[in-house]
C-alpha angles and dihedrals in degrees: 000000000000104000143014134251088256088053089054090058091052090044091054091054092047090048093058092048092051093045095242115154126258088239092065091050092051091048090051090052091055094046100035103035103030102027095233127140116236124211121200108242139200122259129221133214126180089350094304120120121226089227087079096234107132089200095048109156094209110030110202094355108086136075120267107252094216098046125093122238117242106233128225112276094029114155126230090261092053092047092048092050092049095045092047086067092056108036112191095015119149121239116248126186118213111233125216099044110076094358146009122212133233107207121200139156111290096239092051091044094052091048092047093048092055091049093047092051091051090050091050094237118166109260137190128195118315123198132190123210131209087242088071099258132130117212120203114198110221137166118294115270097050094111093055094040101043098093092051093046092050090048094052091048092050096246098108094103095042122108098241124173091218136115135174123226119209143162115343095031132095136210125206112250121226129287094022121109117254114220094322091300098107139273127323111234137196120250088180116016124221116271131196094249097050108027094079095030111033119180125277112265092236090067092061103028098085093057094040093049093048093050093044090050093051091047 
């Protein structure tokens, strides 16, 4: 995807020497190491969105309309050039391309993650937001297929605090701030073997649904 993890370490050092911002380095990690596009996003302070719309429906949690997306495979130089045009922007990851997202309450997500690791289930990245949500990255198609999967597993009538995010939506990338609430963090960081090919939702859904139901 353009460079290696070792190259990232060297790149970080070079970035500091050249005065490039940490934001550009983080963007380059997402595009170069994990093969994800990154969209510059709005920021929020005291409930007001940097987009300037006083009636903004998602303060600090939406892409900037005027800013260009940094494509997968972009180098540090490309990321630095793009981020120089939007100083202070948050990093947003477009959903529905390389991954969809299963979004659950943080407590349930943490419990489920521990159980999944003990069971040896295949896992992709997992993020936790300051809004108290855990986000499991799964293969694309989960959002469209979730109702059918829940039906076949017998969970379609259950009151589950779970939703699937698909194409057309965005998630805030760690360590960017989410809506002025604080930074998003990784519970399980991306890895070379799962970033570009996260697990199918059906492999995790049974455990997630069970934990969400009990919670």
